[in-house]
C-alpha positions as CSV (number, residue, x, y, z in Angstrom):
1,X,107.5,114.0,71.4
2,X,110.6,113.8,73.6
3,X,112.9,111.0,74.6
4,X,112.0,108.0,76.6
5,X,113.7,108.3,80.0
6,X,114.5,105.2,82.0
7,X,113.0,104.7,85.5
8,X,115.2,106.7,88.0
9,X,117.7,104.5,89.7
10,X,117.0,103.6,93.4
11,X,118.1,106.1,96.0
12,X,121.8,105.7,96.8
13,X,121.5,105.5,100.6
14,X,119.3,103.6,103.0
15,X,118.3,107.0,104.5
16,X,117.2,108.3,101.1
17,X,115.3,105.1,100.4
18,X,113.5,105.3,103.7
19,X,112.5,108.9,103.0
20,X,111.1,107.9,99.6
21,X,109.2,104.9,101.0
22,X,107.8,106.9,103.9
23,X,106.8,109.8,101.6
24,X,104.9,107.3,99.4
25,X,103.3,105.6,102.4
26,X,102.2,109.0,103.8
27,X,99.8,109.4,100.9
28,X,97.9,106.4,102.3
29,X,97.9,108.2,105.7
30,X,96.5,111.3,103.8
31,X,93.7,109.8,101.6
32,X,92.6,107.3,104.3
33,X,90.8,110.3,105.8
34,X,88.3,110.1,103.0
35,X,88.1,106.3,103.2
36,X,87.4,106.3,106.9
37,X,85.3,109.5,107.5
38,X,83.4,109.7,104.2
39,X,83.2,106.2,102.8
40,X,82.9,104.4,106.1
41,X,82.2,106.1,109.4
42,X,80.4,109.5,109.2
43,X,79.0,110.3,105.8
44,X,77.0,107.1,105.2
45,X,74.9,107.8,108.3
46,X,74.5,111.5,107.3
47,X,73.5,110.4,103.8
48,X,70.8,108.0,105.2
49,X,69.4,111.0,107.2
50,X,69.3,113.1,103.9
51,X,67.3,110.3,102.3
52,X,64.8,109.7,105.2
53,X,64.4,113.5,105.6
54,X,63.2,113.4,102.0
55,X,60.4,110.9,102.9
56,X,62.1,107.6,101.9
57,X,62.1,104.5,104.1
58,X,65.2,103.4,106.1
59,X,65.6,100.3,103.9
60,X,65.6,102.6,100.8
61,X,68.1,104.9,102.5
62,X,70.6,102.0,102.9
63,X,69.9,100.8,99.3
64,X,70.4,104.3,97.8
65,X,73.8,104.5,99.6
66,X,74.7,101.2,98.0
67,X,73.6,102.3,94.6
68,X,75.4,105.6,94.9
69,X,78.7,103.7,95.6
70,X,78.1,101.5,92.6
71,X,77.3,104.3,90.2
72,X,80.3,106.5,91.4
73,X,82.6,103.6,90.6
74,X,81.4,103.3,87.1
75,X,82.9,106.6,86.0
76,X,86.4,105.9,87.1
77,X,86.1,102.4,85.7
78,X,85.5,103.9,82.3
79,X,88.3,106.4,82.3
80,X,90.8,104.6,84.5
81,X,92.6,102.7,81.8
82,X,92.9,105.7,79.6
83,X,94.4,107.8,82.5
84,X,96.7,104.9,83.3
85,X,98.0,104.7,79.8
86,X,98.4,108.5,79.5
87,X,100.4,108.5,82.8
88,X,102.9,106.1,81.3
89,X,103.2,107.9,78.0
90,X,103.5,111.4,79.4
91,X,105.5,110.6,82.6
92,X,102.5,112.1,84.3
93,X,101.7,109.9,87.3
94,X,102.3,112.7,89.8
95,X,100.5,115.3,87.8
96,X,97.4,113.2,87.4
97,X,97.6,112.3,91.0
98,X,97.6,116.0,91.8
99,X,94.5,116.5,89.7
100,X,92.7,113.6,91.4
101,X,93.7,115.1,94.8
102,X,92.0,118.3,93.7
103,X,88.8,116.5,92.9
104,X,88.9,114.7,96.2
105,X,89.5,117.9,98.2
106,X,86.7,119.7,96.4
107,X,84.2,116.8,96.8
108,X,85.0,116.4,100.5
109,X,84.6,120.1,101.2
110,X,81.3,120.3,99.2
111,X,79.7,117.7,101.4
112,X,79.7,120.3,104.2
113,X,77.3,122.5,102.3
114,X,74.4,120.1,101.6
115,X,70.9,120.9,102.6
116,X,69.0,118.6,105.0
117,X,67.1,116.6,102.3
118,X,69.3,117.0,99.2
119,X,70.4,113.4,98.9
120,X,70.6,113.5,95.1
121,X,73.0,116.4,95.2
122,X,74.8,114.6,98.0
123,X,75.2,111.6,95.7
124,X,76.8,113.8,93.0
125,X,79.1,115.6,95.4
126,X,80.2,112.3,97.0
127,X,80.8,110.9,93.5
128,X,83.2,113.8,92.8
129,X,85.2,113.1,95.9
130,X,85.1,109.4,95.3
131,X,86.5,110.0,91.8
132,X,89.4,111.8,93.3
133,X,90.0,109.0,95.9
134,X,89.7,106.0,93.6
135,X,91.2,107.7,90.5
136,X,94.2,108.9,92.6
137,X,94.9,105.4,93.8
138,X,95.7,104.4,90.2
139,X,98.7,106.7,90.0
140,X,99.7,106.3,93.7
141,X,99.8,102.6,93.4
142,X,101.6,102.7,90.0
143,X,104.5,104.4,91.8
144,X,105.0,101.3,94.0
145,X,107.1,99.2,91.7
146,X,109.3,102.2,91.0
147,X,110.1,103.1,94.5
148,X,110.3,99.7,96.3
149,X,113.5,97.7,96.1
150,X,113.3,94.1,94.8
151,X,112.0,91.7,97.5
152,X,110.6,94.7,99.5
153,X,107.2,95.0,97.8
154,X,105.2,93.2,100.6
155,X,106.8,95.3,103.3
156,X,106.4,98.7,101.5
157,X,102.8,98.0,100.5
158,X,102.0,96.9,104.1
159,X,103.6,100.1,105.4
160,X,101.3,102.2,103.2
161,X,98.2,100.4,104.4
162,X,99.4,100.5,108.1
163,X,100.0,104.2,108.0
164,X,96.6,104.6,106.3
165,X,95.0,102.9,109.3
166,X,96.9,105.0,111.8
167,X,96.2,108.3,109.9
168,X,92.6,107.6,109.3
169,X,92.1,106.4,112.9
170,X,93.6,109.6,114.3
171,X,91.3,111.8,112.3
172,X,88.4,109.6,113.2
173,X,89.1,110.0,116.9
174,X,89.3,113.8,116.5
175,X,86.0,113.9,114.6
176,X,84.3,111.6,117.0
177,X,85.3,113.9,119.9
178,X,83.9,116.9,117.9
179,X,80.6,115.0,117.5
180,X,80.5,113.8,121.1
181,X,81.4,117.1,122.8
182,X,81.4,120.0,120.2
183,X,81.4,122.5,123.1
184,X,84.9,121.3,124.1
185,X,86.2,122.7,120.7
186,X,84.1,125.8,120.5
187,X,81.7,124.3,117.9
188,X,78.1,125.4,118.3
189,X,76.4,122.0,117.9
190,X,76.7,118.4,116.6
191,X,75.4,119.4,113.1
192,X,78.2,122.0,112.7
193,X,80.7,119.4,114.0
194,X,79.4,116.9,111.4
195,X,79.9,119.3,108.5
196,X,83.3,120.4,109.9
197,X,84.4,116.8,109.8
198,X,84.0,116.7,106.0
199,X,86.2,119.9,105.7
200,X,88.8,118.3,108.0
201,X,89.1,115.4,105.5
202,X,90.0,117.8,102.7
203,X,92.6,119.6,104.8
204,X,94.1,116.4,106.2
205,X,94.3,114.8,102.7
206,X,95.9,117.8,101.1
207,X,98.5,118.5,103.8
208,X,99.8,115.0,104.3
209,X,99.9,114.3,100.5
210,X,102.7,116.9,100.2
211,X,105.7,114.7,101.0
212,X,105.0,112.4,98.1
213,X,105.1,115.3,95.6
214,X,108.2,116.8,97.2
215,X,110.3,113.7,97.7
216,X,109.4,111.2,94.9
217,X,110.9,111.5,91.4
218,X,108.5,110.9,88.5
219,X,109.4,107.5,86.9
220,X,110.3,107.5,83.2
221,X,108.2,108.4,80.3
222,X,108.1,111.1,77.6
223,X,108.8,114.3,79.4
224,X,107.1,117.4,78.2
225,X,104.2,115.6,76.6
226,X,100.8,116.8,77.6
227,X,97.5,114.8,77.6
228,X,95.5,115.6,74.4
229,X,92.6,114.2,72.4
230,X,95.1,112.1,70.5
231,X,96.5,110.8,73.8
232,X,93.0,109.8,74.8
233,X,92.6,107.8,71.5
234,X,96.0,106.3,72.1
235,X,94.9,105.4,75.6
236,X,92.1,103.3,74.4
237,X,94.4,101.6,71.9
238,X,96.8,100.9,74.8
239,X,93.8,99.5,76.8
240,X,93.2,97.0,73.9
241,X,96.8,96.1,74.0
242,X,96.8,95.7,77.8
243,X,93.8,93.4,77.5
244,X,95.7,91.3,75.0
245,X,98.8,91.3,77.3
246,X,96.8,90.4,80.4
247,X,95.5,87.3,78.5
248,X,99.2,86.4,77.8
249,X,100.0,86.8,81.5
250,X,98.0,83.7,82.6
251,X,98.7,83.9,86.3
252,X,98.2,87.6,86.4
253,X,94.8,87.3,84.7
254,X,93.7,84.5,87.1
255,X,94.8,86.6,90.1
256,X,93.0,89.7,88.8
257,X,89.7,87.8,88.4
258,X,90.1,86.4,92.0
259,X,91.0,89.8,93.4
260,X,88.1,91.6,91.7
261,X,85.7,89.2,93.3
262,X,87.0,89.0,96.9
263,X,88.1,92.7,97.0
264,X,84.5,93.6,96.0
265,X,83.4,91.8,99.1
266,X,86.0,93.6,101.3
267,X,85.0,97.0,99.9
268,X,81.3,96.3,100.3
269,X,81.8,95.5,104.0
270,X,83.8,98.7,104.4
271,X,81.2,100.9,102.6
272,X,78.1,99.4,104.0
273,X,79.1,98.8,107.7
274,X,77.9,102.1,109.1
275,X,74.7,102.2,107.0
276,X,73.9,98.6,108.0
277,X,74.6,99.3,111.7
278,X,72.4,102.4,111.6
279,X,69.5,100.4,110.0
280,X,69.6,97.6,112.6
281,X,69.7,100.1,115.5
282,X,73.4,100.4,116.5
283,X,73.9,104.0,117.8
284,X,76.3,106.3,115.9
285,X,78.6,106.7,118.8
286,X,78.9,102.9,119.2
287,X,79.6,102.6,115.5
288,X,82.3,105.2,115.7
289,X,84.0,103.3,118.6
290,X,83.8,100.1,116.6
291,X,85.4,101.8,113.6
292,X,88.1,103.4,115.8
293,X,88.9,99.9,117.1
294,X,89.2,98.6,113.5
295,X,91.6,101.4,112.6
296,X,94.0,101.0,115.5
297,X,93.9,97.2,115.5
298,X,94.6,97.4,111.7
299,X,97.8,99.4,112.2
300,X,99.9,96.7,113.8
301,X,98.0,93.9,112.2
302,X,98.9,95.1,108.7
303,X,102.6,95.0,109.6
304,X,102.0,91.6,111.1
305,X,100.5,90.3,107.8
306,X,103.6,91.6,106.0
307,X,105.8,89.5,108.4
308,X,103.4,86.5,108.0
309,X,103.9,86.6,104.2
310,X,107.6,86.1,104.6
311,X,107.0,82.7,106.2
312,X,103.8,81.5,104.6
313,X,103.7,83.4,101.3
314,X,101.4,86.2,100.2
315,X,98.8,83.9,98.8
316,X,98.3,81.8,101.9
317,X,98.2,84.9,104.1
318,X,95.5,86.4,101.9
319,X,93.4,83.2,102.0
320,X,93.6,83.4,105.8
321,X,92.2,86.9,105.7
322,X,89.4,85.8,103.3
323,X,88.4,83.0,105.7
324,X,88.0,85.6,108.4
325,X,85.9,87.8,106.1
326,X,83.5,84.9,105.4
327,X,83.0,84.5,109.2
328,X,82.3,88.3,109.4
329,X,79.8,88.2,106.6
330,X,77.9,85.2,108.1
331,X,78.0,86.5,111.7
332,X,76.9,89.9,110.5
333,X,73.4,88.4,109.8
334,X,73.0,87.6,113.5
335,X,74.3,90.8,115.3
336,X,71.9,92.5,117.6
337,X,74.0,94.7,119.9
338,X,76.9,97.1,119.9
339,X,79.0,94.3,121.6
340,X,78.5,92.1,118.5
341,X,79.4,95.0,116.2
342,X,82.6,95.6,118.3
343,X,83.6,91.9,118.0
344,X,83.2,91.9,114.2
345,X,85.1,95.2,114.0
346,X,88.1,93.6,115.8
347,X,88.1,90.7,113.3
348,X,88.0,93.1,110.4
349,X,90.8,95.2,111.8
350,X,93.0,92.1,112.2
351,X,92.8,91.1,108.5
352,X,91.6,94.0,106.3
353,X,94.8,96.0,105.8
354,X,97.0,92.9,105.5
355,X,94.7,91.3,102.9
356,X,94.6,94.4,100.8
357,X,98.3,95.2,101.1
358,X,99.5,91.7,100.2
359,X,97.0,91.7,97.2
360,X,98.6,94.9,96.0
361,X,102.1,93.6,96.3
362,X,101.2,90.3,94.7
363,X,99.8,92.1,91.7
364,X,102.8,94.4,91.5
365,X,105.3,91.6,91.4
366,X,103.5,90.1,88.3
367,X,103.5,93.4,86.4
368,X,106.3,94.7,84.1
369,X,107.5,98.0,85.7
370,X,107.7,99.9,82.4
371,X,103.9,99.7,82.1
372,X,103.0,100.0,85.7
373,X,100.4,102.8,85.4
374,X,98.8,101.2,82.4
375,X,98.4,97.9,84.2
376,X,97.3,99.6,87.4
377,X,94.7,101.6,85.3
378,X,93.4,98.3,84.0
379,X,93.6,96.8,87.5
380,X,91.6,99.7,88.9
381,X,89.1,99.6,86.1
382,X,88.3,95.9,86.7
383,X,88.3,96.6,90.5
384,X,85.7,99.4,90.0
385,X,83.6,97.4,87.6
386,X,83.6,94.5,89.9
387,X,83.0,96.9,92.8
388,X,79.7,97.8,91.3
389,X,78.4,94.3,92.0
390,X,78.9,94.1,95.8
391,X,77.0,97.2,96.9
392,X,74.3,96.7,94.2
393,X,73.9,93.1,95.4
394,X,73.7,94.2,99.0
395,X,71.2,96.9,98.3
396,X,69.0,94.8,95.9
397,X,68.8,91.8,98.3
398,X,68.1,94.2,101.2
399,X,65.2,95.8,99.3
400,X,63.8,92.5,98.0
401,X,63.8,90.9,101.5
402,X,63.0,94.0,103.5
403,X,66.1,93.6,105.6
404,X,69.8,94.3,105.0
405,X,70.7,91.3,107.1
406,X,70.2,89.2,104.0
407,X,72.2,91.8,102.1
408,X,75.3,91.3,104.2
409,X,75.2,87.5,104.1
410,X,75.0,87.6,100.3
411,X,78.5,89.1,100.2
412,X,79.8,85.7,101.3
413,X,79.5,84.6,97.7
414,X,82.2,87.1,96.6
415,X,84.7,85.8,99.2
416,X,84.1,82.1,98.4
417,X,84.5,82.5,94.6
418,X,87.4,84.8,94.9
419,X,89.2,82.5,97.3
420,X,88.7,79.4,95.1
421,X,90.2,81.2,92.1
422,X,93.1,82.5,94.2
423,X,94.0,79.0,95.2
424,X,94.8,78.3,91.6
425,X,97.3,81.2,91.1
426,X,101.0,80.3,90.8
427,X,102.7,83.5,91.9
428,X,106.2,82.2,91.1
429,X,105.2,81.7,87.4
430,X,103.6,85.1,87.4
431,X,106.7,86.8,88.7
432,X,108.9,84.9,86.2
433,X,106.8,86.0,83.2
434,X,106.9,89.7,84.4
435,X,110.7,89.6,84.8
436,X,111.1,88.1,81.3
437,X,108.9,90.8,79.8
438,X,110.8,93.5,81.6
439,X,114.1,92.2,80.3
440,X,112.9,92.4,76.7
441,X,111.2,95.8,77.1
């Protein structure tokens, strides 16, 4: 079976450490292309057109997009903990990340070849790409406690999200120019530019992911062990053990419940923004401008949240972000023009990356490093299972009321309940328990 190898020691020099941290963060730059172009800015509107071209109503088109997101998360929710456990056992975080990257690239490219009314096929191809995106994040994030120095988790996590905003924003600008003036780039028309934008996601994601695979050493595990049927069975056994352990980590369990609720609200706003804007009559060009604002405001703001956490703590900073999201969700009910859409985009840009980055680092400090992928697999599974609720709630409320305005205001429930639970988390106790467990591992 091979020997258990310890986690590689930290790089010897500050220069090596920066190279490792930047290589890790560049994966956020890389896969944010999918998050921005396909999850948020371009494909949701294209998908709604596929649905309406098939004779369905605009409200149904928005709801189908919501249901597609919920259903695609279910698959990774079911296999996430097994893959996380297998990554720890086999020392296979990078290998499984490479496999997820391949799914993401194939799914992104496949979207360029959909027919004009093939929304069911579009849902399936999107689900393949989303599997690569969400599944890959399990292994990417599981590397964080192994590459970041003690006390540096908030800063490193924020760097990843910040570079994600910048990278995703740059590609969004390029794609927006393609869509606005395809003739400037030798593209025949807007339809061709739209399909080309999906291919550009695959190329961007693949190219900028390379530094991680080149410069980061795989953390310890059993080298030479391959994933097998027996490993899958062991993975489910380890999931049972992880569930038992999470219950022992009281503060970690409380934080996870809070995170799953409020992050479901955050992800619902991200995924449904363009579809919602399209339904209430905001032009696609205006929505692209708003989303570009979000990306480029998010870049410095995410670093700012990292600095804010040093003075006020991660928990208080996250609560500030959630308060802003409650305002966005409530005000979203009343928006009537592109100017309103821009204003809410600015608020989201100020808090989105920082809230998610600090949540990731807060979770990481309460997890024993030797089981990082296993715990991140469980973390991701709960996130995806909870993530089914938000889009489904949005779509169901929108269909029942005949307007997605009520759908967006329903998301406030997730922010309020998540924030109330987060207030009860004692992060110092959680960190102490994780350090004790690591010492006895």
